[in-house]
TORKE-178457 format. One record per residue: z, x negated, y of N, C-alpha, C in turn; residue number from 1. Coordinates in Angstrom, 2 decimals, decimal comma, always signed. Example, Ala and Ser with C-alpha at 12.3 -4.5 7.8 and 13.67 -1.06 7.14 Angstrom:
BEGIN
n.up = +7,80&n.east = -13,19&n.north = -5,69&ca.up = +7,80&ca.east = -12,30&ca.north = -4,50&c.up = +7,80&c.east = -13,20&c.north = -3,30&resi = 1
n.up = +7,08&n.east = -12,85&n.north = -2,25&ca.up = +7,14&ca.east = -13,67&ca.north = -1,06&c.up = +7,87&c.east = -12,90&c.north = +0,03&resi = 2
//
This chain:
BEGIN
n.up = +78,40&n.east = +288,29&n.north = +23,73&ca.up = +79,59&ca.east = +289,10&ca.north = +23,87&c.up = +80,74&c.east = +288,21&c.north = +24,31&resi = 1
n.up = +81,48&n.east = +288,65&n.north = +25,27&ca.up = +82,57&ca.east = +287,87&ca.north = +25,84&c.up = +83,81&c.east = +287,94&c.north = +24,96&resi = 2
n.up = +84,51&n.east = +286,84&n.north = +24,90&ca.up = +85,72&ca.east = +286,73&ca.north = +24,11&c.up = +86,91&c.east = +286,49&c.north = +25,02&resi = 3
n.up = +88,03&n.east = +287,09&n.north = +24,69&ca.up = +89,27&ca.east = +286,88&ca.north = +25,43&c.up = +90,08&c.east = +285,81&c.north = +24,71&resi = 4
n.up = +90,50&n.east = +284,78&n.north = +25,43&ca.up = +91,28&ca.east = +283,71&ca.north = +24,82&c.up = +92,76&c.east = +284,06&c.north = +24,88&resi = 5
n.up = +93,41&n.east = +283,92&n.north = +23,72&ca.up = +94,85&ca.east = +284,14&ca.north = +23,64&c.up = +95,46&c.east = +282,98&c.north = +22,84&resi = 6
n.up = +96,70&n.east = +282,69&n.north = +23,12&ca.up = +97,40&ca.east = +281,63&ca.north = +22,40&c.up = +97,82&c.east = +282,13&c.north = +21,01&resi = 7
n.up = +97,94&n.east = +281,22&n.north = +20,07&ca.up = +98,24&ca.east = +281,56&ca.north = +18,68&c.up = +99,54&c.east = +282,35&c.north = +18,56&resi = 8
n.up = +100,55&n.east = +281,97&n.north = +19,29&ca.up = +101,82&ca.east = +282,68&ca.north = +19,22&c.up = +101,66&c.east = +284,13&c.north = +19,65&resi = 9
n.up = +100,93&n.east = +284,35&n.north = +20,73&ca.up = +100,68&ca.east = +285,71&ca.north = +21,20&c.up = +99,87&c.east = +286,49&c.north = +20,17&resi = 10
n.up = +98,90&n.east = +285,83&n.north = +19,56&ca.up = +98,08&ca.east = +286,50&ca.north = +18,53&c.up = +98,95&c.east = +286,91&c.north = +17,35&resi = 11
n.up = +99,85&n.east = +286,03&n.north = +16,94&ca.up = +100,72&ca.east = +286,34&ca.north = +15,81&c.up = +101,63&c.east = +287,52&c.north = +16,13&resi = 12
n.up = +102,15&n.east = +287,54&n.north = +17,35&ca.up = +103,08&ca.east = +288,61&ca.north = +17,74&c.up = +102,38&c.east = +289,96&c.north = +17,91&resi = 13
n.up = +101,07&n.east = +289,94&n.north = +18,18&ca.up = +100,33&ca.east = +291,18&ca.north = +18,44&c.up = +99,17&c.east = +291,37&c.north = +17,48&resi = 14
n.up = +99,29&n.east = +290,83&n.north = +16,29&ca.up = +98,15&ca.east = +290,81&ca.north = +15,37&c.up = +97,61&c.east = +292,21&c.north = +15,04&resi = 15
n.up = +98,48&n.east = +293,14&n.north = +14,76&ca.up = +98,04&ca.east = +294,50&ca.north = +14,43&c.up = +97,23&c.east = +295,13&c.north = +15,55&resi = 16
n.up = +97,70&n.east = +294,98&n.north = +16,77&ca.up = +96,99&ca.east = +295,53&ca.north = +17,93&c.up = +95,64&c.east = +294,84&c.north = +18,11&resi = 17
n.up = +95,62&n.east = +293,51&n.north = +17,93&ca.up = +94,36&ca.east = +292,77&ca.north = +18,06&c.up = +93,35&c.east = +293,21&c.north = +17,00&resi = 18
n.up = +93,83&n.east = +293,45&n.north = +15,78&ca.up = +92,94&ca.east = +293,93&ca.north = +14,71&c.up = +92,29&c.east = +295,26&c.north = +15,10&resi = 19
n.up = +93,10&n.east = +296,15&n.north = +15,63&ca.up = +92,57&ca.east = +297,46&ca.north = +16,03&c.up = +91,56&c.east = +297,32&c.north = +17,17&resi = 20
n.up = +91,85&n.east = +296,46&n.north = +18,14&ca.up = +90,90&ca.east = +296,26&ca.north = +19,24&c.up = +89,59&c.east = +295,64&c.north = +18,74&resi = 21
n.up = +89,70&n.east = +294,70&n.north = +17,81&ca.up = +88,50&ca.east = +294,07&ca.north = +17,27&c.up = +87,67&c.east = +295,08&c.north = +16,46&resi = 22
n.up = +88,34&n.east = +295,88&n.north = +15,65&ca.up = +87,63&ca.east = +296,81&ca.north = +14,77&c.up = +87,10&c.east = +298,03&c.north = +15,52&resi = 23
n.up = +87,97&n.east = +298,69&n.north = +16,26&ca.up = +87,59&ca.east = +299,96&ca.north = +16,88&c.up = +86,87&c.east = +299,81&c.north = +18,22&resi = 24
n.up = +87,10&n.east = +298,70&n.north = +18,92&ca.up = +86,51&ca.east = +298,53&ca.north = +20,25&c.up = +85,57&c.east = +297,34&c.north = +20,34&resi = 25
n.up = +85,32&n.east = +296,71&n.north = +19,20&ca.up = +84,40&ca.east = +295,58&ca.north = +19,11&c.up = +84,75&c.east = +294,45&c.north = +20,08&resi = 26
n.up = +86,03&n.east = +294,25&n.north = +20,32&ca.up = +86,47&ca.east = +293,16&ca.north = +21,19&c.up = +86,61&c.east = +291,88&c.north = +20,36&resi = 27
n.up = +86,35&n.east = +290,75&n.north = +21,00&ca.up = +86,50&ca.east = +289,46&ca.north = +20,34&c.up = +87,63&c.east = +288,68&c.north = +21,00&resi = 28
n.up = +88,34&n.east = +287,91&n.north = +20,19&ca.up = +89,44&ca.east = +287,11&ca.north = +20,69&c.up = +89,29&c.east = +285,69&c.north = +20,19&resi = 29
n.up = +89,37&n.east = +284,74&n.north = +21,11&ca.up = +89,43&ca.east = +283,34&ca.north = +20,75&c.up = +90,90&c.east = +282,97&c.north = +20,67&resi = 30
n.up = +91,31&n.east = +282,46&n.north = +19,53&ca.up = +92,71&ca.east = +282,10&ca.north = +19,33&c.up = +92,85&c.east = +280,60&c.north = +19,55&resi = 31
n.up = +93,72&n.east = +280,24&n.north = +20,47&ca.up = +93,88&ca.east = +278,84&ca.north = +20,86&c.up = +95,29&c.east = +278,36&c.north = +20,55&resi = 32
n.up = +95,37&n.east = +277,08&n.north = +20,32&ca.up = +96,67&ca.east = +276,43&ca.north = +20,17&c.up = +96,69&c.east = +275,28&c.north = +21,16&resi = 33
n.up = +97,66&n.east = +275,28&n.north = +22,04&ca.up = +97,74&ca.east = +274,30&ca.north = +23,12&c.up = +96,43&c.east = +274,25&c.north = +23,92&resi = 34
n.up = +95,91&n.east = +275,43&n.north = +24,19&ca.up = +94,67&ca.east = +275,64&ca.north = +24,96&c.up = +93,42&c.east = +275,10&c.north = +24,27&resi = 35
n.up = +93,50&n.east = +274,71&n.north = +23,01&ca.up = +92,33&ca.east = +274,27&ca.north = +22,25&c.up = +91,86&c.east = +275,45&c.north = +21,40&resi = 36
n.up = +90,62&n.east = +275,92&n.north = +21,60&ca.up = +90,10&ca.east = +277,02&ca.north = +20,78&c.up = +90,09&c.east = +276,62&c.north = +19,31&resi = 37
n.up = +90,72&n.east = +277,44&n.north = +18,47&ca.up = +90,84&ca.east = +277,12&ca.north = +17,05&c.up = +90,10&c.east = +278,11&c.north = +16,14&resi = 38
n.up = +90,02&n.east = +279,38&n.north = +16,55&ca.up = +89,42&ca.east = +280,40&ca.north = +15,69&c.up = +89,04&c.east = +281,60&c.north = +16,54&resi = 39
n.up = +88,27&n.east = +282,51&n.north = +15,92&ca.up = +87,91&ca.east = +283,77&ca.north = +16,58&c.up = +88,30&c.east = +284,93&c.north = +15,68&resi = 40
n.up = +88,72&n.east = +285,99&n.north = +16,32&ca.up = +88,98&ca.east = +287,25&ca.north = +15,63&c.up = +87,92&c.east = +288,23&c.north = +16,11&resi = 41
n.up = +87,11&n.east = +288,70&n.north = +15,17&ca.up = +86,05&ca.east = +289,65&ca.north = +15,49&c.up = +86,12&c.east = +290,80&c.north = +14,49&resi = 42
n.up = +85,53&n.east = +291,92&n.north = +14,86&ca.up = +85,55&ca.east = +293,08&ca.north = +13,99&c.up = +84,55&c.east = +292,96&c.north = +12,84&resi = 43
n.up = +84,76&n.east = +293,79&n.north = +11,84&ca.up = +83,91&ca.east = +293,78&ca.north = +10,65&c.up = +82,46&c.east = +294,14&c.north = +10,99&resi = 44
n.up = +82,26&n.east = +295,04&n.north = +11,94&ca.up = +80,90&ca.east = +295,42&ca.north = +12,33&c.up = +80,13&c.east = +294,21&c.north = +12,85&resi = 45
n.up = +80,78&n.east = +293,41&n.north = +13,66&ca.up = +80,16&ca.east = +292,20&ca.north = +14,19&c.up = +79,77&c.east = +291,26&c.north = +13,05&resi = 46
n.up = +80,69&n.east = +291,02&n.north = +12,13&ca.up = +80,42&ca.east = +290,10&ca.north = +11,03&c.up = +79,35&c.east = +290,66&c.north = +10,08&resi = 47
n.up = +79,36&n.east = +291,95&n.north = +9,84&ca.up = +78,35&ca.east = +292,55&ca.north = +8,97&c.up = +76,96&c.east = +292,39&c.north = +9,60&resi = 48
n.up = +76,89&n.east = +292,57&n.north = +10,91&ca.up = +75,62&ca.east = +292,39&ca.north = +11,62&c.up = +75,15&c.east = +290,95&c.north = +11,53&resi = 49
n.up = +76,06&n.east = +290,02&n.north = +11,75&ca.up = +75,72&ca.east = +288,60&ca.north = +11,65&c.up = +75,28&c.east = +288,23&c.north = +10,23&resi = 50
n.up = +76,00&n.east = +288,73&n.north = +9,23&ca.up = +75,62&ca.east = +288,48&ca.north = +7,84&c.up = +74,22&c.east = +289,02&c.north = +7,54&resi = 51
n.up = +73,92&n.east = +290,20&n.north = +8,07&ca.up = +72,59&ca.east = +290,79&ca.north = +7,87&c.up = +71,50&c.east = +289,94&c.north = +8,49&resi = 52
n.up = +71,75&n.east = +289,42&n.north = +9,68&ca.up = +70,77&ca.east = +288,54&ca.north = +10,33&c.up = +70,53&c.east = +287,28&c.north = +9,52&resi = 53
n.up = +71,60&n.east = +286,71&n.north = +9,02&ca.up = +71,49&ca.east = +285,48&ca.north = +8,23&c.up = +70,72&c.east = +285,74&c.north = +6,94&resi = 54
n.up = +71,02&n.east = +286,84&n.north = +6,27&ca.up = +70,34&ca.east = +287,17&ca.north = +5,02&c.up = +68,86&c.east = +287,45&c.north = +5,23&resi = 55
n.up = +68,50&n.east = +288,01&n.north = +6,38&ca.up = +67,10&ca.east = +288,37&ca.north = +6,62&c.up = +66,27&c.east = +287,21&c.north = +7,16&resi = 56
n.up = +66,92&n.east = +286,13&n.north = +7,55&ca.up = +66,19&ca.east = +285,00&ca.north = +8,13&c.up = +66,68&c.east = +283,69&c.north = +7,51&resi = 57
n.up = +66,02&n.east = +283,23&n.north = +6,45&ca.up = +66,45&ca.east = +281,99&ca.north = +5,79&c.up = +66,48&c.east = +280,79&c.north = +6,74&resi = 58
n.up = +65,57&n.east = +280,77&n.north = +7,71&ca.up = +65,56&ca.east = +279,67&ca.north = +8,67&c.up = +66,84&c.east = +279,64&c.north = +9,49&resi = 59
n.up = +67,32&n.east = +280,81&n.north = +9,88&ca.up = +68,57&ca.east = +280,90&ca.north = +10,63&c.up = +69,73&c.east = +280,44&c.north = +9,76&resi = 60
n.up = +69,72&n.east = +280,83&n.north = +8,50&ca.up = +70,77&ca.east = +280,40&ca.north = +7,58&c.up = +70,79&c.east = +278,88&c.north = +7,45&resi = 61
n.up = +69,61&n.east = +278,27&n.north = +7,34&ca.up = +69,53&ca.east = +276,81&ca.north = +7,24&c.up = +70,03&c.east = +276,15&c.north = +8,52&resi = 62
n.up = +69,63&n.east = +276,69&n.north = +9,66&ca.up = +70,07&ca.east = +276,13&ca.north = +10,94&c.up = +71,59&c.east = +276,19&c.north = +11,08&resi = 63
n.up = +72,18&n.east = +277,32&n.north = +10,73&ca.up = +73,63&ca.east = +277,45&ca.north = +10,80&c.up = +74,32&c.east = +276,48&c.north = +9,85&resi = 64
n.up = +73,77&n.east = +276,33&n.north = +8,64&ca.up = +74,37&ca.east = +275,40&ca.north = +7,68&c.up = +74,36&c.east = +273,98&c.north = +8,22&resi = 65
n.up = +73,27&n.east = +273,58&n.north = +8,87&ca.up = +73,18&ca.east = +272,24&ca.north = +9,44&c.up = +74,16&c.east = +272,09&c.north = +10,60&resi = 66
n.up = +74,21&n.east = +273,06&n.north = +11,48&ca.up = +75,09&ca.east = +272,97&ca.north = +12,65&c.up = +76,57&c.east = +272,99&c.north = +12,28&resi = 67
n.up = +76,89&n.east = +273,61&n.north = +11,15&ca.up = +78,29&ca.east = +273,67&ca.north = +10,73&c.up = +78,71&c.east = +272,48&c.north = +9,87&resi = 68
n.up = +77,75&n.east = +271,63&n.north = +9,48&ca.up = +78,06&ca.east = +270,44&ca.north = +8,70&c.up = +78,29&c.east = +269,27&c.north = +9,66&resi = 69
n.up = +79,52&n.east = +268,79&n.north = +9,78&ca.up = +79,82&ca.east = +267,80&ca.north = +10,82&c.up = +79,00&c.east = +266,52&c.north = +10,73&resi = 70
n.up = +78,73&n.east = +266,01&n.north = +9,52&ca.up = +77,96&ca.east = +264,77&ca.north = +9,39&c.up = +76,52&c.east = +264,96&c.north = +9,83&resi = 71
n.up = +75,91&n.east = +266,08&n.north = +9,41&ca.up = +74,52&ca.east = +266,33&ca.north = +9,79&c.up = +74,40&c.east = +266,56&c.north = +11,29&resi = 72
n.up = +75,34&n.east = +267,30&n.north = +11,84&ca.up = +75,31&ca.east = +267,56&ca.north = +13,28&c.up = +75,43&c.east = +266,24&c.north = +14,06&resi = 73
n.up = +76,28&n.east = +265,34&n.north = +13,60&ca.up = +76,45&ca.east = +264,04&ca.north = +14,27&c.up = +75,16&c.east = +263,23&c.north = +14,20&resi = 74
n.up = +74,48&n.east = +263,26&n.north = +13,05&ca.up = +73,23&ca.east = +262,52&ca.north = +12,91&c.up = +72,14&c.east = +263,08&c.north = +13,83&resi = 75
n.up = +72,10&n.east = +264,40&n.north = +13,97&ca.up = +71,12&ca.east = +265,02&ca.north = +14,87&c.up = +71,41&c.east = +264,61&c.north = +16,30&resi = 76
n.up = +72,67&n.east = +264,64&n.north = +16,69&ca.up = +73,04&ca.east = +264,24&ca.north = +18,05&c.up = +72,70&c.east = +262,77&c.north = +18,30&resi = 77
n.up = +72,95&n.east = +261,92&n.north = +17,30&ca.up = +72,62&ca.east = +260,50&ca.north = +17,45&c.up = +71,11&c.east = +260,32&c.north = +17,60&resi = 78
n.up = +70,33&n.east = +261,06&n.north = +16,83&ca.up = +68,87&ca.east = +260,97&ca.north = +16,92&c.up = +68,38&c.east = +261,43&c.north = +18,29&resi = 79
n.up = +68,96&n.east = +262,49&n.north = +18,80&ca.up = +68,58&ca.east = +262,98&ca.north = +20,13&c.up = +68,87&c.east = +261,92&c.north = +21,20&resi = 80
n.up = +70,02&n.east = +261,30&n.north = +21,07&ca.up = +70,40&ca.east = +260,28&ca.north = +22,04&c.up = +69,45&c.east = +259,08&c.north = +21,95&resi = 81
n.up = +69,10&n.east = +258,65&n.north = +20,75&ca.up = +68,17&ca.east = +257,54&ca.north = +20,58&c.up = +66,81&c.east = +257,88&c.north = +21,18&resi = 82
n.up = +66,38&n.east = +259,11&n.north = +20,98&ca.up = +65,10&ca.east = +259,55&ca.north = +21,56&c.up = +65,16&c.east = +259,49&c.north = +23,08&resi = 83
n.up = +66,24&n.east = +260,01&n.north = +23,65&ca.up = +66,39&ca.east = +260,00&ca.north = +25,11&c.up = +66,48&c.east = +258,58&c.north = +25,66&resi = 84
n.up = +67,00&n.east = +257,66&n.north = +24,86&ca.up = +67,11&ca.east = +256,26&ca.north = +25,27&c.up = +65,81&c.east = +255,48&c.north = +25,05&resi = 85
n.up = +64,77&n.east = +256,17&n.north = +24,59&ca.up = +63,48&ca.east = +255,52&ca.north = +24,39&c.up = +63,36&c.east = +254,74&c.north = +23,10&resi = 86
n.up = +64,19&n.east = +255,05&n.north = +22,13&ca.up = +64,17&ca.east = +254,33&ca.north = +20,86&c.up = +63,38&c.east = +255,07&c.north = +19,78&resi = 87
n.up = +62,56&n.east = +256,01&n.north = +20,19&ca.up = +61,78&ca.east = +256,80&ca.north = +19,22&c.up = +60,70&c.east = +255,93&c.north = +18,58&resi = 88
n.up = +60,43&n.east = +256,19&n.north = +17,32&ca.up = +59,36&ca.east = +255,50&ca.north = +16,59&c.up = +58,18&c.east = +256,46&c.north = +16,52&resi = 89
n.up = +56,99&n.east = +256,02&n.north = +16,91&ca.up = +55,82&ca.east = +256,90&ca.north = +16,85&c.up = +55,56&c.east = +257,38&c.north = +15,42&resi = 90
n.up = +55,09&n.east = +258,61&n.north = +15,30&ca.up = +54,80&ca.east = +259,20&ca.north = +14,00&c.up = +53,82&c.east = +258,34&c.north = +13,20&resi = 91
n.up = +52,84&n.east = +257,79&n.north = +13,87&ca.up = +51,84&ca.east = +256,97&ca.north = +13,18&c.up = +52,51&c.east = +255,78&c.north = +12,48&resi = 92
n.up = +53,50&n.east = +255,18&n.north = +13,12&ca.up = +54,22&ca.east = +254,05&ca.north = +12,52&c.up = +54,96&c.east = +254,50&c.north = +11,26&resi = 93
n.up = +55,60&n.east = +255,63&n.north = +11,35&ca.up = +56,35&ca.east = +256,15&ca.north = +10,20&c.up = +55,40&c.east = +256,43&c.north = +9,05&resi = 94
n.up = +54,27&n.east = +257,07&n.north = +9,34&ca.up = +53,31&ca.east = +257,41&ca.north = +8,30&c.up = +52,70&c.east = +256,17&c.north = +7,67&resi = 95
n.up = +52,49&n.east = +255,12&n.north = +8,44&ca.up = +51,94&ca.east = +253,87&ca.north = +7,90&c.up = +52,92&c.east = +253,21&c.north = +6,93&resi = 96
n.up = +54,21&n.east = +253,35&n.north = +7,22&ca.up = +55,22&ca.east = +252,74&ca.north = +6,38&c.up = +55,41&c.east = +253,49&c.north = +5,05&resi = 97
n.up = +54,91&n.east = +254,70&n.north = +4,98&ca.up = +55,02&ca.east = +255,47&ca.north = +3,73&c.up = +53,96&c.east = +254,98&c.north = +2,81&resi = 98
//
């Protein structure tokens, strides 16, 4: 679903209208400050649907928890980069060390 980006000052000045558009028309708004995306405004139906998906799929809940944890996300990115750089350790080596 596409999101419309608006600046924080504009969002504050038009908050009531944005709430109605998000709730009644299922529109999403990315709220930015100095052109940096800071938050999203979405309707309750969207969030209820997302909550239902997360509750019905524990794997998805775990994945989201990892992706939202900055330290874990950084470690995953570092591991990916090491793998791409050819620094991977074969599974057999890891298992032998256990």
